[in-house]
N, C-alpha and C positions, 0 to 999 in steps of 0.2 A: 422493447421493454415497456410494460404497461405501468403507469405510475399510479401509486396507491397513496392513500393518506398515511400509511405506515413508513417512517423513514428507515426502519430496519431493512425493509425489503430492497431499497436503493442501495443501501450499504452492501448487502451481501451480493447483490447483482454486480456492483462495481469490483467487489473483492473476487468474484469469480471471473469477471472480465480481465482483471490484472493477472490472475492465476493462469489464464489461458494464453493471453497475448504476450506476456513477458517472456516465456521460453522461446516463442517464435522470434522475437526480437533479438535474443540472446544468440540464436543460431544464425540469424541474418547478420548481426554484428561480427560473430566470429568468422563468417564467410569473407569478410573484407580484409582479415589479417593475411599476410603472406605465408605461404606454406613453408613447413620445414622448420618452424621455430618451436613448435610444440605448445604454442600459446593458445591454440584454438581450444583444445580440450580444457586447459585451466580456465579460460574464460567461461565456457559453459558450466563446468562443475562448480566453480566458485560462485558464478552468477546465480545458479540455482540455489546454492546455500544462502546466499543474501536474500533471494526471493522468498525462501521458506521462512527465513528469520523476520522479513518484513511482514509476511502474511501472518504469521504467529503473533507478532507484536500487535498488528492491527486487530486481531480477534481478542487478544487479552485486554487490550485498551477499550475495545468496544463493550466487552462484557463488564469490566471493573472500572475503567477510568473516565470514559467519555461522558456516561450519564451523571457521574458525581461532579465532574468539572463543569458540565453544563448547568447543573443545578446550583452550583457556587456561582457561576457567571450571571445566572438570571436573578438570583436572589439579592446579590449585593447592589446597592444604589450605585449609580454612575456619579462620579465626582468630576467637576471641571478644575482643571489646573490652569491657573493663569500666573504669568510672570509679572 
């Protein structure tokens, strides 16, 4: 991966890596379960559902929330709290 001055390029690269690696890890994890329980398919199906929800949430937060939260965090002064 080539590093650029744009942070969004790194975010989308990491998002793509998660989207590609997570299904492989799900299949490997389901391979460790004992046969005959019927949980292998459930793990893969529900795992993909969770993965889809996480990726969709990350994209929504990226477009709507992260930039707003970052602006708020940068603009507010840092206060020292002492007891």
